[in-house]
Structure formats: C-alpha cells, structure tokens
Steps between C-alpha positions, in 0.01 A plus 500: 500500500646830390487743795692826521502813698334826356730791615280791603337617818425139619837338502385204687205412274550228228280370228417137410403594141705808427433495119143614584655835597518579130136578547605820664532650145117521519549791725548708191129452399353744766777741415419497128132540576585791721734680256285462194148619548306322231167666590354726214350836585211686319518881470201710630492877448414732782458883493718559799704212658720700749334345802486158332878501428574579860285198610657280233850594617417410860337162395797428277740515793281272718446254207880484450557400872212241486643342184851475659339326806304269280812418289704432809237261644480320167883467491496365856230257413699360208819491699331310790352243264837448331678456834230250619544285199876514531467306836684741733637366828734580785734201521551322830848525657572128448367511146720793416803323653435186307499671156816412328644333808617138547221313682505214737171310535423252779202278448336291767308199377275352789545126462351388829261212514187716491597581140391146403145627463389500137254743331378216272780528251839558684601515852603830666863416476488484114304829510784647715764376249298668221484827689873486566567452123295805435706709741832380351393574145364848595857632571760603236802294408774545755279478808611240762257277671506291818243233593390441860285206613393358835800269504737809532723293271846633410474349160236775407605791717749663257453767237492353152412618149151472360541165322654324789225619730238373265672157514503509874120539511463146359689364803260651756311219675270486803679569826448350849537842661275810519650839565368834636491775235700728729762224534522458119545876445757533765697222323459658172622836619790353699625315196447809280702707741780242515517421130427830339521784754395836380332365181138545404289199607136397424328229710206276390304288737287235312269307731157403600537735790360293781424700814701244709824601320442833321597735780519802270448751778842417631670654192223730376694809617824409316583719208589229253367435150292189584242349260244267655357252240211309651376186321147401416384218731186343636434449867495129580371313802784330682531246783838447673646272762622781711697342788565163668608406853514208747302512822805464724881575476599136515412212264567156639538163334183270510295780646197673351606817334252781422574753226282797401469711192322829445319524165409852391233617257605814300162552328171659575293182484435208732688185414377156617655161532849606389711184501823507706759213492796413717801308368790383716808337348328464166182319640159651558435514869182702518206647302264764619287784377435856618238762451639855442302808558549794261850636567519271802703193601474172675737269682522132411663237725661168408623230740758238404766274645862472394678176588854584406754753644675768299388765260165493321339711236134566387267758354148610527315592181176611355375546138445848347522660162629708327730595790686196616829617650351520841300176501764282660707566811804289573608416850773279667558385847731287714381201724665520841568157660482641843490831699829578685438573869800598723449463874736663745447344849579672822599319815143475629320434181226234473487227236172637363653652184700191420188276548295730272744515199754216513263216415329676207668449164369838377755666719878486502543558869845572644554588861820635676585655824532872542879447541533335164302698255557417135454850346501364132221244579307761688495764227391229242204388725147612446403497867754568786389410851670663793387267782566644846844642433669655796606816304489639145856572403585782252642261246195281512264798457706637209455167307135482606442849342652389166286190500183691583569753226500221238180346630578261792256475790634504852304358804633623838408284804619670829678297775365425846594760764590754240622836600359727231833697489672195355311530179467878489800576288434208265137612455609853434750376226212305345283806501224359727385606853636312797310296765347724764521284811338182650118450543426218750121526467316187382320565174467352158502589135179681437506568125703409195525684164317242294576714187870474541686289240619265774132371541397513138286196429539367853160550656185315398313639801503859636806578711280564814431126524874409526669418831754772548844451684498572873771744619648496852792727467606725198716781394326817409510587132411866425136529366466675160861416400498276199198277424358291778450150352370365839368719787455439868178576687661805649577638152861434507656324201581129537671476156607814312610531137741755369578550133855585423620522136357192326489285811301474820588488870262313726541549880334276761417637840573167677763215495366160382533356850178377657542710807450815289215397264332213333588625145748226441221232542224709332391436145572862388879441520498276200345718228649824634857382513493280196350785292788717599723251314276461198456882462872566532659685219310743277254346261704491176342621171467216262460736197652830376463705187784490254569869548497476887703806594594409861726247660383140582603386839673167519436276806745559787876570478564195282714623219828328511812517285615784277265419212167692493167321469379398162145518365395190305179415321331167598544372147867595499470709183584832684778577742648829610665678783263755647600809688609402850544671842648275772347687791270407781297341346668440165297622201495447125384754239331394173590833319259403211758242377243228442229532235354157499232417768520170698630333812849576619746388771765694684803270543831549679776234467239254369276564801140613437447811711142585393256472208240732354310580180562799271205642308399774260412823685131554557538881462326497161219248584249786543425620152451873567633739237526877474282665243634773277337761702640356824848492353468869393386591854791311644750710292342820624627824330835353394511570133816287458301175563269419199230242501437341156141444419349211301577553134794730554818405317838541652610740211196726534523530876872563483450775250214649702710479811786678331273773377407596850214765546284531194374844406275451201184511703592837639551639147161365388331665797693822424384486132138459607511792737646721215232376264230582751645841565508590133132397458396712794694806374358466149148481634559814712673707236295412204 
C-alpha cells in the first residue's frame, strides 16, 4: 500500500490513497465560476438613475462579499470530500516505527488439548495453523519469525525466515501442557529482549481463549503491539474425572482398600447413569455409575483387595465425547507389608504396648530401652511411643521434631510419680504445654471426640453407651490447648492431640499402670492407639498433573548414595532424572519434563521410594471462552492490543493497525456542515 506524508500544516497526517489528492484540482471550478460571470443582463432605460446607481453600487459590494463566501464554502466542500476519499489518518507510534524497519514477529499457537474440538471440518489446532500462515504471509520479505507453543520447545523458539517458519508449522502437534496467556507473553518478550534487543517486535496470540488460561488483564496495561486472534469454536458439554484418592494414608496387603474419584459435569444439563470404571494392574476391579447435576459433581467409591506387595498402578475412567483428554485419571500406590512402630520403654513401663503390637503381623514392632535408642529406626517409624521415660533429653527431642515434621506420630505416656518439671523443657522444645500437676480425684472419661480420625468407623452404637475408662490419679493437661480426644468428667483432657508440621503428638494424662486408670484394659485403647499407627505419615497423593509446579515430598529421609532418584514409568518406556532437593523431607520436581500420562515410580539405587500417576491438567476441562466483546473489554483503552474479529485477515488488520487513527469520517462530517451552511446562506441571501 502506497502511503506518504503530505507536507503542509498537518505534518503528522498521512493518506492511504494519496492519488485521490489529484482531485484537489477541482478547486479551480468555483474560482472559474466566480471570475467569469456568465449571467446576461438586459438594458432598461430610466429618465434619472442617480439614486439607482448609488443603490446598485452598495448592492454590488455586498454581492461581491457574498460570492466570495459562497466560493470559499464550495472550495472547502470539495477539499473535504477529496481528503475523505484519500483515507487520511494519524499513524500510531508503533505503526510509524515499523515502516521501513526490520521486523521480528513472535507467533503463539495454542496447541493445548482443548484445541482438539472440531467445528465439523477441522479441529481448532488446524485453524490456528492456518491463522499463523496468514500472519507469516502478511509481512514483507526479510521479516524474521519465531513460533511459540505450549511445549516451550527450544526447537521452535528462535527467529527464522518466512519459509522456515512455515515449515515449522507442520511440526506443531497437540501438547500435554496448558499455559497462561500472561506466562506465554512473558516468555515471548523475554526471548525477544534476549535475542533481538532494541528491535521492533510484533506479538500474535492465536488461541480459543479459554477463561481458565486467558488471563489477559495481567498484561492489558503493557504497551506492546499484541494481536489477539480468537478462533471460532462451539461450546461442548464435558465430563471429567477430576481427582482420585484413597480413604487412608496406608494401603496394606490382603486388606480391603477403598479408593474414591470425583467426576465433574461441566455442562448446564443433568446427566444420569454415567458409567465409571476402575482398573488396577490392567484388570477391571469395579464398575459404577453416577448422576451429575448441572455444573455439579459426584464422588464414586470402589473397594478392592491387592494380594501382593510392591507398587501397583491403575486408572479410573468414564466415556465422554468430543472432549476426551480428561476422561481417564491414572494413579499408582505402594502396598506396605507392615507399619513400623518404634517403642521406647522407660524403667517403669508396662508390657501393654508390646502386647498390643508385637503379635499383629500388620505392625513391625521394635522396642528398646530409653538408654539404647536407635535414632535411624525411630525416624523411619510411623508411630513412636515414649512409654514412661524418666526424662526427655535434648537429643531425643531434636530427632523427634524431625520425625514429626515429616509425618510421624508420637504418643507420650507419662511415668508414675512424675515430677512435671522433668518433662517441662522437653515439652517446651516440642512446642506443647507441660503437665500442670497431679489430680488424685477419682473420676472417669466422660466424653470422647467420636468425629476424630482415631475413632473413624469404630462405633456401631452411640458413644454414650460405651463403658469409659475409670481414672484414679492423673496429671493435669491444660484445657483448650490442642484438641481433646478424650475428656474427663471435670472437663480436663484425658488425651490431647497437637499438630506439628505433618505429624501429630498425642499426650496421655495417665501412665498405663492399673493404679492410675483402667485405660490399659479398656476397649478404647485398641482403636485409639492402633489408629495412631495407621494414620501416621501424611496421606500421599496418588495422582498429579503433568505440569505440577511444586515439589513432591519423598517418604522420610531415605535417599542414600550420591545418585539422585530416578523417575521411571511402570512400562519402562520412560526414564529421567527429575529435579531433586535432598532436604527434610527430600523432594523431587517434575519441571514439565514428562509429557506422557501414566503411572510412574520414583527409584533410588533400585529401591522403589514411592509411586503415583501423572495426568493431563484439568485446567481446560471447563469449556468457557471469552467472546470478542469480552476480549475487547479486557484490553481496556490500550490501543496497542488489537482483537481480530471474525473475517479479518492478518494483512488487513496489520495495515489498519499501522494506519492508526482514521480521519475520513471527520472530513465527511466537515463537508456536510459546509454544504448545509451554503444552503442556508443561499436561502437567506436570495
């Protein structure tokens, strides 16, 4: 398009069709009409025309002024029309800068899984490729292009000539990752500043603009030449398996396991009898159906038994079309052969804890005296029992704090004839209140917290009908400190719980000796203490998204050797070294290195540390898109960000954007005002 500057009073005004300005030669027409009076006069004889000549002279001067005014109005009318048809405009700053300059163009092609949707002919990804080709072909030869996708692949993110960029478009496939628009633009500008600092850059974002990822408001105030190119799409109903979890933190061999999944309905209609299936180790283990309210969800539960130790994989799936990437959720878990329980016995401890745990194969029970504590075994145990220790040493408390932070549970049973000052410094280091003295009043447990996880699934009858332990002598625990799991009739806690880090500290108000209470022989001791072991450690997640941005905690301080842990798929087809931090606890980081969903193991020196499933992100499961008007409102008054409407071509929008503020409407209005003024004056003067 030929555009050049007209050098006169308006230096900043340019014309899109400057050859129309030759029409200004028509300004000579009113001048010719004015200079040559083509009217013919008829002579009329009068006897005395002195007074008439004086009147004619006066009218002649007025007529000359009126004719000059009319001529000027007609010339202005013609000039305004010529300017209007010459497409005048005031160019934008970026548009002026890009004229004759070397351009760098960055194009983002959204290739997330939501782009699988088809409009009946092609999917959205193919439409995005077509739009990208239009953009590339709209620029002159010599422009350099760079392609950005959700993979953030280094193979694409370099400036290349037009032909090479067109070839790259054929290599763009669906990505396992979704990206925020602000994240994409930040990467585009960072790469632009690094690879071509100080140059002129244009940025194109081609996407379906889902509300979940198109956070345009975060960059709407940036003064960058950004072109938003939304794709035509249809809103589709969608069902997704949203999340999956086990009912407890520990899965044991030959025990009934319960796994739950949330299925979500992302549509405005009621959906009935939606089939949901469970597969474990390649075999179907469960079949159920759910009813989903409009934009609602439901939880489905499956129970199954695993008869072998080690790591196991599975998935829960449903059927949905046309959006299928979120219909299946992979998970993986490890079967524990037993729960490690470490018992530290004081000089006056009773055999109750040993009798409770040592004969049950579900527990790996190890006991040692308080003088021979195995710190490594203690920190690797799920439940640590301090049974009537004479004192809490600083070294022991330090190791206890480390274990509690990583998820171990600690049960503190006080010794007989305890002087509360003996435990005061140890309790202070643990961050819990100390015993307050001895209470010799005969009483009993009057209430238990039946909703506490220690009693989950224990009671078939109301707790009021249970025989509670009698208490003869106890140590006072501060009321209101921590959570009272069991409470005496006088309101003082009988067993208190304190949450520290990822673990729990349980403190008893009595020793287990019969002279203090009947708790050791009461039925409540079995579920309460055993559940402390079963609930030890934080419930691990069995599934993560592929783009999980945080660290995944590994169990305990178990990393040995100099080699970092390795992430391996169950089928053995994928293996990589994730990001790793050998802290307390040790953590791995996915860093978006894996693009294939499935079940994975974390291994260290051929030892399986943990297992979990990796899945496509559910960020784009809700099919909500910005409309053109919403996109424009998101950009606000920023004239550097342009939203391309349906039917616009890249070439036309680029040219329009470079032209900046158009003035042809102003000149048309000006011409109409002049024309109206001429008509009014002619009606008045004639």
